[in-house]
C-alpha positions, 0 to 999 in steps of 0.5 A: 585480519589484514587491513586490506579487508577494510578497503574498497576500490572505487569500481567495486563500489560504484557497481553496488551502488548500480546494483542497488539502484537496479535491485530496488528499482525493480521492486519499486517498478512493481509498487509503482506499476500497481499505483501504491504510495511508495513507488520507483523512485522511493523504492530506490533511494532506500536501497540506494540509501541502506547500501551506502550505510552498508558500506560506510559502516564497513569501509568508511572507517578503515583509517582506524583500524590500525589504532590500538583501542579502537574495535570495528564493527561493520554491523552498527549502522547497519542495525539502525537501517533495520529499525529506522526504516520502519518510519517510512514504511509506516508512512504507507499505511492507511486506514479508512474505516475498518479498511487498512492499507499500505501494510504490502508497500510498507513491507517492500520497503523494509526488504529493500532496505535489507536488499541494499544492506547485502548489496553494500556488504557485497553478499551479492547472492542473498540480494538478488535472490531475495529480490527475486522471491519479492517479485514473485511475492508481489506479481504471483501470489498476489494474484493467487491471493485475490483469486483464492480469496474473492468469496471470503473477503468483504467489502465496505461501502458507505452510502449516504442518503436522503432518510426516507422510507423504503431508500434502506430497502432499494438499495439492498435489492440492488446487491442482492441483484447482483449476486452480492451478499450483505454481511451487515448494515450499520445505520447513523443519523448525518446531519441535515441537506437542504433539497429543494428549499426543503430540509431533509435528514441524511442517513449514513449506511456503511455495508459490509458485502461479500462479492465473488467479482469487482465487476458485480459490485460496479454494476451494483454500485451504477444502479444505486447512483441513479437513485435521487435520494444518494448523496454520495457513495464511497468505498475503498478503491472505487469513490463515487458522489452524487447528490439528490440533483446529481450535478457533482457525480464524480467516478474514480477507480 
């Protein structure tokens, strides 16, 4: 193997870095558009970083090629990227109750690191193909998955209420009127609240629901919040809070 294999021109190096920005940015743009934790800048930085490390691993030590007791290993630094990128992906994973989110974003960060390594090694076809497949998975399969699984997945809704007779039945009936199936309900006391100078007990209700359409769930939630016995309501992707006086109600998608 000739020594020229271990050298790269500034032009080729620049092309690889710019290509890393483009491919990583495409994946990051989809995550940014979907309002996920790791977005455009994060994916670009990960892709540039892994490309730079790959370039360093292959070409950064070319001056030692002619040394008698030195053996070049282009994959040594690259291997550390694959294992080390996990800490960044783990930071995008969040758990709320029984719901885990961020797994797809964590996977996209890991894949972008692999794309960057491919670009750094000059493995352009694999880098471009992997980017196309990732984008297809995030765009097309995401819509298909939601369509296929909408009647199988459960939605967790946590409601804190003033502990009064009949409140649970009223809430359950509101879900039923919208065609939402209540899979199970967990109840536990959650302290006291003072309303108009009177101390009332608070009960936390944790509903697991099956609903084919988000609109139906939002409609049911809107009706439930009209009750003066609702203190707060929280669900993945939907956060609402009210109170017996309905003063501090907020709504965010």
